[in-house]
C-alpha positions as CSV (number, residue, x, y, z in Angstrom):
1,M,10.2,-0.1,0.7
2,G,12.7,1.6,-1.6
3,S,14.5,4.2,0.6
4,Y,11.8,4.0,3.3
5,Y,11.1,1.6,6.2
6,T,7.6,0.4,7.2
7,T,6.0,-2.2,9.5
8,R,3.8,-5.2,8.9
9,E,1.3,-3.9,11.4
10,M,1.0,-0.4,10.0
11,D,1.6,-0.3,6.3
12,S,0.8,3.4,6.2
13,L,3.8,4.2,8.3
14,R,7.0,5.5,6.5
15,I,10.3,5.9,8.3
16,K,13.0,7.9,6.3
17,N,16.7,7.7,7.1
18,R,15.9,6.2,10.5
19,R,15.3,9.8,11.6
20,T,11.9,11.1,10.6
21,W,8.5,9.3,10.2
22,H,5.0,9.9,8.8
23,R,1.9,7.9,9.3
24,Y,-0.4,8.7,6.3
25,S,-3.5,7.1,7.8
26,E,-3.5,9.6,10.6
27,G,-1.6,12.5,9.1
28,T,0.9,12.4,11.9
29,G,4.7,12.4,12.0
30,G,7.9,13.8,13.5
31,D,11.3,12.7,14.8
32,A,12.4,9.8,17.1
33,I,11.2,11.5,20.2
34,D,7.8,12.1,18.7
35,F,7.7,8.4,17.6
36,L,8.2,7.1,21.2
37,R,5.7,9.6,22.6
38,H,3.1,8.6,19.9
39,F,3.5,4.9,19.8
40,E,4.9,4.0,23.2
41,G,3.0,6.6,25.3
42,K,6.3,8.0,26.8
43,S,6.6,11.5,28.1
44,F,9.2,13.8,26.6
45,P,11.8,13.2,29.4
46,E,11.1,9.4,29.2
47,A,11.7,9.4,25.4
48,V,14.9,11.4,25.8
49,E,16.2,9.0,28.5
50,F,15.3,6.0,26.3
51,L,17.2,7.3,23.3
52,L,20.2,8.3,25.3
53,A,20.3,4.8,26.9
54,W,19.9,3.2,23.5
55,N,23.0,5.1,22.3
56,R,24.9,4.2,25.5
57,R,25.3,7.8,26.5
58,S,24.5,9.5,29.8
59,R,22.1,12.4,29.8
60,D,24.6,14.6,31.5
61,S,27.7,13.5,29.5
62,P,29.5,16.6,28.2
63,D,29.8,17.3,24.5
64,R,33.2,17.2,23.0
65,L,32.8,20.8,21.7
66,P,31.1,23.8,23.3
67,P,27.8,24.8,21.8
68,T,29.3,27.8,20.0
69,Q,31.7,25.5,18.1
70,R,29.3,22.6,17.6
71,K,28.0,21.9,14.1
72,E,25.0,19.7,13.3
73,R,25.9,17.1,10.8
74,P,23.3,17.0,8.1
75,A,21.6,13.7,7.3
76,P,23.0,12.3,4.1
77,A,20.5,12.7,1.3
78,P,19.3,9.4,-0.1
79,E,20.6,8.4,-3.4
80,P,18.0,8.2,-6.1
81,V,17.1,4.6,-7.0
82,S,16.3,3.8,-10.6
83,F,13.1,1.8,-11.0
84,V,13.6,-1.6,-12.6
85,L,11.0,-4.4,-12.8
86,P,12.2,-7.7,-11.3
87,P,13.1,-10.3,-14.0
88,A,10.1,-12.3,-15.1
89,N,9.7,-16.1,-14.9
90,E,9.2,-18.0,-18.2
91,D,5.7,-19.0,-17.1
92,Q,3.0,-17.9,-14.6
93,R,2.2,-21.3,-13.0
94,R,2.9,-20.6,-9.4
95,V,1.3,-17.1,-9.5
96,T,-1.8,-18.6,-11.2
97,A,-2.0,-21.5,-8.6
98,Y,-1.6,-19.1,-5.7
99,L,-4.2,-16.6,-6.9
100,K,-6.7,-19.5,-7.7
101,K,-6.1,-20.7,-4.2
102,R,-7.1,-17.3,-3.0
103,G,-10.3,-17.6,-5.0
104,I,-9.4,-15.4,-8.0
105,A,-11.1,-16.6,-11.2
106,P,-8.7,-17.9,-13.9
107,P,-10.2,-15.5,-16.6
108,V,-9.5,-12.5,-14.2
109,I,-5.9,-13.7,-13.7
110,R,-5.4,-14.1,-17.4
111,G,-6.8,-10.7,-18.1
112,F,-4.4,-9.0,-15.7
113,V,-1.4,-11.0,-17.1
114,E,-2.4,-10.1,-20.7
115,A,-2.7,-6.4,-19.8
116,G,0.9,-6.4,-18.5
117,L,-0.3,-5.7,-14.9
118,L,0.7,-9.0,-13.4
119,Y,3.5,-11.6,-13.8
120,E,5.6,-14.1,-11.9
121,E,9.0,-13.0,-10.7
122,A,11.8,-15.4,-11.7
123,G,13.9,-15.5,-8.5
124,H,11.3,-16.3,-5.8
125,H,8.2,-16.7,-7.9
126,N,6.5,-13.8,-6.3
127,C,3.4,-12.1,-7.7
128,V,4.5,-8.8,-9.3
129,F,1.7,-6.2,-9.5
130,V,2.7,-3.5,-12.0
131,G,1.6,0.1,-12.0
132,R,1.8,2.0,-15.3
133,N,1.6,5.7,-16.0
134,R,-0.5,7.4,-18.7
135,E,2.1,6.5,-21.4
136,N,1.7,2.8,-20.3
137,T,5.2,2.7,-19.0
138,P,5.8,0.6,-15.8
139,V,6.7,3.0,-13.0
140,F,5.5,1.1,-9.9
141,A,5.5,-2.5,-8.7
142,A,4.5,-4.4,-5.6
143,Q,5.5,-8.0,-4.8
144,R,3.5,-10.6,-2.9
145,G,4.9,-14.0,-2.0
146,T,3.1,-17.1,-3.3
147,Y,3.9,-19.1,-0.2
148,D,1.9,-18.2,3.0
149,K,3.5,-19.2,6.2
150,D,1.2,-19.0,9.3
151,G,-1.2,-16.8,7.3
152,A,1.4,-14.3,6.2
153,S,3.5,-14.1,3.1
154,F,6.2,-11.8,1.8
155,R,5.1,-8.3,0.8
156,G,7.4,-5.6,-0.5
157,G,7.7,-2.7,-2.9
158,V,10.2,-2.6,-5.8
159,P,12.8,0.1,-5.1
160,G,12.3,3.3,-7.1
161,S,8.6,2.8,-7.5
162,D,6.4,5.9,-8.0
163,K,4.1,5.6,-5.0
164,D,1.7,8.2,-6.5
165,I,0.8,5.7,-9.3
166,G,-0.1,2.5,-7.5
167,F,-1.9,-0.4,-9.2
168,Y,-5.0,0.4,-11.3
169,L,-7.3,-0.5,-14.1
170,P,-7.5,2.2,-16.9
171,A,-10.5,4.6,-16.8
172,D,-13.4,4.3,-19.2
173,S,-14.2,7.8,-20.5
174,G,-17.9,7.0,-20.3
175,T,-17.8,6.1,-16.6
176,D,-18.0,8.7,-13.9
177,R,-17.0,6.5,-10.9
178,V,-14.0,4.7,-9.5
179,H,-13.6,1.9,-6.9
180,V,-10.7,2.1,-4.5
181,F,-9.0,-0.8,-2.7
182,E,-6.1,-1.3,-0.4
183,A,-4.4,-4.3,-2.1
184,P,-4.3,-5.6,-5.7
185,I,-5.6,-9.0,-4.6
186,D,-8.7,-7.2,-3.2
187,L,-9.2,-5.5,-6.5
188,M,-8.9,-8.8,-8.3
189,S,-11.3,-10.4,-5.8
190,F,-13.9,-7.7,-6.6
191,C,-13.4,-8.3,-10.3
192,T,-14.1,-12.0,-9.7
193,L,-17.3,-11.1,-7.9
194,H,-18.3,-8.5,-10.5
195,R,-17.1,-9.8,-13.8
196,D,-18.4,-6.7,-15.6
197,M,-15.8,-4.5,-13.8
198,T,-12.8,-4.2,-16.1
199,R,-12.1,-0.5,-15.7
200,N,-12.1,2.4,-13.2
201,A,-10.4,0.7,-10.2
202,V,-7.4,1.7,-8.1
203,A,-5.4,-0.3,-5.5
204,L,-3.4,2.0,-3.3
205,C,-1.1,-0.8,-2.0
206,G,-1.7,0.6,1.5
207,V,-3.8,3.5,2.7
208,Y,-1.8,6.3,1.2
209,E,-4.2,8.2,-1.2
210,G,-1.5,9.5,-3.6
211,P,-2.4,7.0,-6.3
212,L,-6.1,8.1,-6.1
213,D,-5.1,11.7,-6.3
214,T,-3.2,11.0,-9.5
215,Y,-6.1,8.9,-11.0
216,L,-8.6,11.7,-10.3
217,R,-6.4,14.3,-11.7
218,E,-5.9,12.4,-14.9
219,N,-9.6,11.5,-15.2
220,P,-11.5,14.6,-14.5
221,K,-14.9,13.1,-15.5
222,I,-15.0,11.0,-12.3
223,K,-17.6,12.2,-9.8
224,Y,-18.3,9.2,-7.6
225,I,-15.7,7.5,-5.4
226,F,-16.4,4.1,-3.8
227,L,-13.9,3.4,-1.0
228,C,-13.7,-0.4,-0.9
229,L,-11.2,-0.4,1.9
230,D,-10.7,-3.0,4.6
231,A,-13.2,-3.4,7.4
232,D,-10.6,-3.2,10.1
233,G,-9.4,-0.2,12.2
234,P,-6.9,1.2,9.8
235,G,-9.3,0.7,6.8
236,K,-12.1,2.5,8.6
237,E,-9.8,5.4,9.7
238,A,-8.5,5.8,6.2
239,A,-12.0,5.7,4.7
240,E,-13.2,8.4,7.1
241,R,-10.2,10.6,6.3
242,M,-10.6,10.2,2.6
243,K,-14.3,10.7,2.7
244,E,-13.8,14.0,4.4
245,K,-11.0,15.0,2.0
246,Y,-12.7,14.2,-1.3
247,T,-16.2,15.4,-0.2
248,K,-14.6,18.8,0.3
249,Q,-13.3,18.6,-3.3
250,G,-16.8,18.0,-4.6
251,Y,-16.9,14.3,-5.1
252,V,-19.7,12.0,-3.9
253,V,-17.9,9.5,-1.7
254,S,-19.2,6.2,-0.2
255,Y,-17.5,3.7,2.1
256,K,-18.1,0.2,0.7
257,P,-16.4,-2.4,2.9
258,P,-16.9,-6.1,2.3
259,P,-20.2,-7.5,3.7
260,R,-18.3,-10.0,5.7
261,G,-14.6,-10.5,6.7
262,K,-11.7,-8.1,6.9
263,D,-11.2,-7.4,3.2
264,W,-12.7,-8.3,-0.2
265,N,-10.6,-11.4,-0.6
266,E,-11.8,-12.8,2.7
267,Y,-15.3,-12.2,1.6
268,L,-14.7,-13.9,-1.8
269,Q,-13.3,-17.0,-0.1
270,H,-16.2,-17.1,2.3
271,R,-18.7,-16.9,-0.6
272,Q,-16.9,-19.8,-2.3
273,K,-16.9,-22.0,0.8
274,C,-20.6,-21.4,1.3
275,R,-21.3,-22.5,-2.3
276,E,-19.2,-25.6,-1.9
277,K,-21.2,-26.6,1.2
278,E,-24.5,-26.1,-0.7
279,R,-23.4,-28.6,-3.4
């Protein structure tokens, strides 16, 4: 994701320069040794042995230079990446078909496309979810493949994206609340279930709350936060962390997971299947 690495299992994990890491859902981080101790349960000596073996070097091998002459080589600074939206396809047919298959209502899809928040990428026909700043300039984008293989599809951020913006619906100055989701498709699913919701919603594109911080800072009239995060372990952990954080800041915070299923899109599809059986 840009200059960072992440994993499919833990999308709140960020690994920088293959040297340091941070897991936003837990507020933890460190170096390679800490990584092995945290995720593999290794002791400090075990982690050191593993890393030395990985680099094909004995623990007792002498350094080429004595400690007094040894100089640490600084990690190269990552080169800044300019944000550029992927080229758009001439139509939205595959994106529309994919989202309709996921249960998203056609009027909701059209609304996001017309607002410049969603389009079909030309090369691989991915969904591109666009995040815009206060000047309505695109500064963030996340891609989702339109072909699911074994229940999973391509997901990836566009290099250079401002991760403190995320994907959101503009705020209504007369509304004092905001709904927060993990994924853009969950936000669109909620809009399908609640057609009157066309404003005041944020998709974090993970569980990093930076986009919500920005949204609250730019919309000071908001008092109520509804955390519509996933009902799985990471979603519950993130909801607990955010509830504590924003309650201390004076907001009224509620955790609002889907009534059934892991996320709001699963719940939407379940509702639609039930209705089809009733017919």
